[in-house]
C-alpha positions as CSV (number, residue, x, y, z in Angstrom):
1,X,-88.0,49.8,40.6
2,X,-90.8,51.9,39.1
3,X,-88.8,55.0,40.0
4,X,-85.5,53.6,38.7
5,X,-86.6,52.6,35.2
6,X,-87.6,56.0,33.7
7,X,-84.2,57.5,34.5
8,X,-82.4,54.4,33.1
9,X,-84.3,54.9,29.9
10,X,-83.4,58.6,29.8
11,X,-79.7,57.7,30.1
12,X,-79.8,55.0,27.4
13,X,-82.0,57.2,25.2
14,X,-79.3,59.9,25.3
15,X,-76.7,57.5,24.0
16,X,-78.9,56.0,21.4
17,X,-78.5,59.2,19.4
18,X,-74.9,58.3,18.7
19,X,-75.4,54.6,18.4
20,X,-77.6,55.0,15.3
21,X,-74.5,55.9,13.2
22,X,-72.3,52.9,13.9
23,X,-72.0,50.7,10.9
24,X,-68.5,49.1,10.9
25,X,-65.7,48.1,13.3
26,X,-62.8,50.2,11.9
27,X,-60.9,52.4,14.3
28,X,-63.0,51.3,17.2
29,X,-60.2,49.6,19.2
30,X,-58.7,51.4,22.1
31,X,-55.3,53.2,21.7
32,X,-52.3,51.0,21.2
33,X,-54.5,47.9,21.0
34,X,-52.5,46.4,18.1
35,X,-49.2,47.0,19.9
36,X,-50.3,45.5,23.2
37,X,-49.6,41.9,24.2
38,X,-51.9,39.4,22.6
39,X,-50.7,36.2,24.4
40,X,-49.0,35.3,27.6
41,X,-45.7,34.6,25.9
42,X,-45.5,38.3,25.0
43,X,-44.7,39.0,28.7
44,X,-41.5,38.1,30.4
45,X,-41.2,35.0,32.5
46,X,-39.4,34.7,35.8
47,X,-39.4,31.5,37.9
48,X,-42.1,30.0,35.8
49,X,-44.4,32.9,36.2
50,X,-45.6,35.5,33.7
51,X,-44.7,38.9,35.0
52,X,-47.0,41.8,34.0
53,X,-46.6,45.4,34.9
54,X,-50.1,46.9,35.0
55,X,-48.6,50.4,35.7
56,X,-47.5,50.5,32.1
57,X,-50.4,51.2,29.8
58,X,-49.6,48.7,27.0
59,X,-49.0,45.9,29.5
60,X,-52.3,46.6,31.3
61,X,-54.1,46.8,27.9
62,X,-52.5,43.5,27.0
63,X,-54.2,41.8,29.9
64,X,-57.5,43.0,28.4
65,X,-56.5,41.9,24.9
66,X,-55.7,38.4,26.1
67,X,-59.0,38.3,28.1
68,X,-61.0,39.3,25.0
69,X,-59.1,36.8,22.8
70,X,-59.4,33.9,25.2
71,X,-63.1,34.3,25.7
72,X,-63.9,34.7,22.0
73,X,-64.8,31.0,21.5
74,X,-67.4,31.1,24.3
75,X,-69.2,34.1,22.7
76,X,-69.2,32.4,19.4
77,X,-71.6,29.9,20.9
78,X,-74.1,32.7,21.3
79,X,-73.1,35.3,18.7
80,X,-71.4,35.3,15.4
81,X,-68.3,37.4,16.0
82,X,-66.1,38.6,18.8
83,X,-67.1,42.2,18.3
84,X,-70.1,41.2,20.4
85,X,-68.0,40.1,23.3
86,X,-69.4,41.9,26.3
87,X,-65.9,42.2,27.9
88,X,-65.0,44.9,25.3
89,X,-66.4,47.5,27.7
90,X,-63.4,47.0,30.0
91,X,-60.5,47.8,27.5
92,X,-62.5,50.5,25.8
93,X,-63.0,52.3,29.1
94,X,-59.3,52.0,29.9
95,X,-58.4,53.4,26.5
96,X,-60.7,56.4,27.0
97,X,-59.0,57.1,30.3
98,X,-55.6,56.9,28.6
99,X,-56.6,59.1,25.7
100,X,-58.1,61.8,27.9
101,X,-55.2,62.0,30.3
102,X,-57.0,60.4,33.2
103,X,-54.3,57.8,33.9
104,X,-51.6,60.4,34.5
105,X,-50.4,61.8,37.8
106,X,-53.2,64.3,38.7
107,X,-51.0,66.4,40.9
108,X,-48.1,66.5,38.3
109,X,-45.6,65.7,41.0
110,X,-44.1,63.1,38.7
111,X,-43.8,62.8,34.9
112,X,-46.0,59.7,35.0
113,X,-48.4,59.9,32.1
114,X,-47.0,63.0,30.5
115,X,-44.8,63.8,27.5
116,X,-41.5,62.4,29.0
117,X,-43.2,59.2,30.2
118,X,-46.5,58.9,28.3
119,X,-47.2,55.2,28.9
120,X,-46.8,55.4,32.6
121,X,-50.0,54.7,34.7
122,X,-50.0,56.7,37.9
123,X,-50.9,55.1,41.2
124,X,-52.1,58.5,42.3
125,X,-54.8,58.6,39.6
126,X,-58.2,57.7,41.0
127,X,-59.2,56.5,37.5
128,X,-56.1,54.3,37.2
129,X,-56.7,52.7,40.6
130,X,-60.3,52.0,40.0
131,X,-59.5,50.6,36.6
132,X,-56.7,48.4,38.1
133,X,-59.3,46.3,39.8
134,X,-61.6,46.3,36.8
135,X,-58.5,44.8,35.0
136,X,-56.8,42.6,37.6
137,X,-59.8,41.0,39.2
138,X,-61.6,39.9,35.9
139,X,-58.3,38.9,34.4
140,X,-57.1,36.8,37.4
141,X,-60.6,35.4,37.9
142,X,-60.5,34.2,34.3
143,X,-57.1,32.6,35.0
144,X,-58.6,31.0,38.1
145,X,-61.6,29.7,36.2
146,X,-59.4,27.8,33.8
147,X,-60.4,29.5,30.6
148,X,-57.1,31.2,30.1
149,X,-55.2,28.0,29.6
150,X,-52.7,28.4,32.4
151,X,-52.6,27.5,36.1
152,X,-53.6,30.0,38.8
153,X,-50.1,30.4,40.1
154,X,-48.5,31.2,36.7
155,X,-49.2,35.0,36.7
156,X,-47.8,37.8,38.9
157,X,-48.7,41.5,38.6
158,X,-46.0,44.0,39.7
159,X,-47.0,46.4,42.5
160,X,-47.2,50.1,42.1
161,X,-44.3,52.3,43.5
162,X,-46.7,53.6,46.2
163,X,-49.3,52.0,48.5
164,X,-48.6,48.4,47.3
165,X,-50.6,46.9,50.2
166,X,-53.8,48.3,48.7
167,X,-53.4,46.1,45.6
168,X,-53.7,42.3,45.2
169,X,-51.1,40.9,42.7
170,X,-52.1,37.3,41.9
171,X,-55.0,34.9,42.1
172,X,-54.4,33.9,45.7
173,X,-54.0,37.4,47.1
174,X,-57.0,38.7,45.2
175,X,-59.1,35.7,46.5
176,X,-57.9,36.5,50.0
177,X,-58.4,40.3,49.8
178,X,-61.6,40.4,47.7
179,X,-63.3,37.1,48.1
180,X,-66.9,38.3,47.2
181,X,-65.8,40.2,44.1
182,X,-63.6,37.3,42.9
183,X,-66.6,35.0,43.4
184,X,-68.8,37.2,41.3
185,X,-66.3,37.3,38.5
186,X,-65.8,33.5,38.7
187,X,-69.6,33.1,38.5
188,X,-69.6,35.1,35.2
189,X,-66.9,32.9,33.7
190,X,-68.7,29.8,35.0
191,X,-71.9,30.8,33.2
192,X,-69.9,31.8,30.1
193,X,-68.9,28.2,29.8
194,X,-72.5,27.0,30.0
195,X,-74.0,26.3,26.6
196,X,-77.4,27.1,28.0
197,X,-76.4,30.7,29.0
198,X,-78.1,33.4,27.1
199,X,-76.7,36.8,26.2
200,X,-78.9,38.4,28.9
201,X,-77.8,35.9,31.5
202,X,-74.2,36.8,30.9
203,X,-74.9,40.5,31.1
204,X,-76.5,40.0,34.5
205,X,-73.4,38.2,35.8
206,X,-71.0,40.6,34.2
207,X,-72.7,43.7,35.6
208,X,-73.1,42.1,39.1
209,X,-69.3,41.6,39.2
210,X,-68.6,45.1,37.7
211,X,-70.9,46.9,40.2
212,X,-69.5,45.0,43.2
213,X,-66.0,45.9,42.1
214,X,-66.7,49.6,41.9
215,X,-68.7,49.7,45.1
216,X,-65.9,48.0,47.1
217,X,-62.8,49.7,45.5
218,X,-64.4,53.1,45.4
219,X,-64.3,53.2,49.2
220,X,-60.6,52.4,49.2
221,X,-59.6,55.2,46.9
222,X,-62.0,57.9,47.8
223,X,-59.1,60.1,49.0
224,X,-57.6,60.1,45.5
225,X,-60.4,62.3,44.3
226,X,-58.9,65.1,46.4
227,X,-56.1,65.4,43.8
228,X,-58.5,66.7,41.1
229,X,-60.5,69.8,40.4
230,X,-63.9,69.9,42.0
231,X,-65.4,69.4,38.5
232,X,-63.4,66.3,37.7
233,X,-63.9,64.8,41.2
234,X,-67.7,65.3,40.9
235,X,-67.6,63.7,37.5
236,X,-65.9,60.7,38.9
237,X,-68.5,60.3,41.6
238,X,-71.3,60.9,39.0
239,X,-69.8,58.3,36.7
240,X,-70.0,55.6,39.4
241,X,-73.7,56.4,39.9
242,X,-74.3,56.2,36.1
243,X,-72.7,52.8,36.1
244,X,-75.3,51.6,38.5
245,X,-78.0,52.8,36.1
246,X,-76.3,51.1,33.1
247,X,-76.0,47.9,35.1
248,X,-79.7,48.0,36.1
249,X,-80.6,48.3,32.4
250,X,-78.1,45.5,31.4
251,X,-76.4,47.8,28.9
252,X,-74.6,45.5,26.3
253,X,-70.9,46.4,26.6
254,X,-70.0,45.2,23.1
255,X,-67.4,46.8,20.9
256,X,-69.7,49.1,18.9
257,X,-72.1,49.9,21.7
258,X,-69.4,50.8,24.2
259,X,-67.4,52.8,21.6
260,X,-70.4,54.9,20.6
261,X,-71.4,55.3,24.3
262,X,-68.0,56.8,25.1
263,X,-68.5,59.5,22.4
264,X,-70.6,61.3,25.0
265,X,-67.9,61.2,27.7
266,X,-65.5,64.2,28.4
267,X,-62.6,64.3,25.9
268,X,-60.3,65.8,28.5
269,X,-60.0,66.3,32.2
270,X,-62.5,68.7,33.7
271,X,-61.2,71.9,35.3
272,X,-62.7,74.4,37.6
273,X,-65.0,76.6,35.6
274,X,-66.3,73.7,33.4
275,X,-70.0,73.8,33.7
276,X,-72.3,71.7,31.4
277,X,-74.0,72.4,29.2
278,X,-71.8,75.5,28.5
279,X,-68.3,73.9,28.0
280,X,-67.2,75.5,24.7
281,X,-64.7,72.8,23.6
282,X,-67.2,69.9,24.2
283,X,-69.8,68.8,21.7
284,X,-73.4,69.3,22.4
285,X,-73.7,65.6,23.0
286,X,-70.9,65.6,25.6
287,X,-72.4,68.6,27.4
288,X,-75.7,66.9,27.5
289,X,-74.3,63.7,28.9
290,X,-72.4,65.6,31.6
291,X,-75.5,67.4,32.6
292,X,-77.5,64.2,32.7
293,X,-74.9,62.4,34.8
294,X,-75.0,65.3,37.3
295,X,-78.7,65.0,37.5
296,X,-78.7,61.3,37.9
297,X,-76.4,61.7,40.9
298,X,-78.8,64.1,42.5
299,X,-81.6,61.6,41.8
300,X,-79.5,58.9,43.5
301,X,-79.5,61.0,46.7
302,X,-83.3,61.0,46.9
303,X,-85.0,58.6,49.4
304,X,-85.0,55.1,48.0
305,X,-81.7,55.3,46.2
306,X,-81.0,51.8,47.4
307,X,-83.3,50.6,44.7
308,X,-80.4,50.3,42.3
309,X,-77.9,48.5,44.6
310,X,-80.6,46.1,45.8
311,X,-80.9,44.7,42.2
312,X,-77.5,43.2,42.6
């Protein structure tokens, strides 16, 4: 722990430079937030089930929007407004991925995510597949916990056009395929409903579920990183390491904090030849963050790297 904390502080200190300027909530929502579904009735219904296609960006974003809206009343017991809902980190991350082209087909073998089909989410995208489980699992666990106001068998997610067996599509299949992760997300929602839970308590349960999701799903989709430039693939791996550090520090994934945090992330896909801190079309801040993430990944390979994972 003594070795871990200094580097966690370095990471958070880097982002605090940007955080100091945030003063209002305007323009902080992810792309197409206002046009995405805001209630279950905005989705089509078949055989008494809400049918959601998470491989269309607004439909996936709608899942997040419903989740943030449905949990608002629980956060009001702790904080004054829903901008402080710590589930904001999930849709904002998805929005950054969409805005920077990371949800598109990385091999360009299809038009998915490009000009002719811009709202398509590609199953070949490592980012999209990782994000799927950081959308589907927290969303379906919320349904399972009862806080969404519908029964566990009333939602069905549509499978991707490829590798459908790698994805769970409803509460029962996700419980069966990922019991430990679903249990962690359920624990978060359970504590969300406890009046005695503190903000820090909720961050602990949220990050435990988040890290467990990435650790498990990352192994399933490791091969997808082969579709990217070496620079982008390394960034993806480094990002997973950085998440461990953020989790260890209990970084508050509120609207403002997450939005400002993401100002330091790459504004486009990385290509071969991109080398921080010398990427000319990146800001100094973005170059610094990339350099830091690479360094943290090297630190993570030192003896004792299990210090982070053992926290959870």
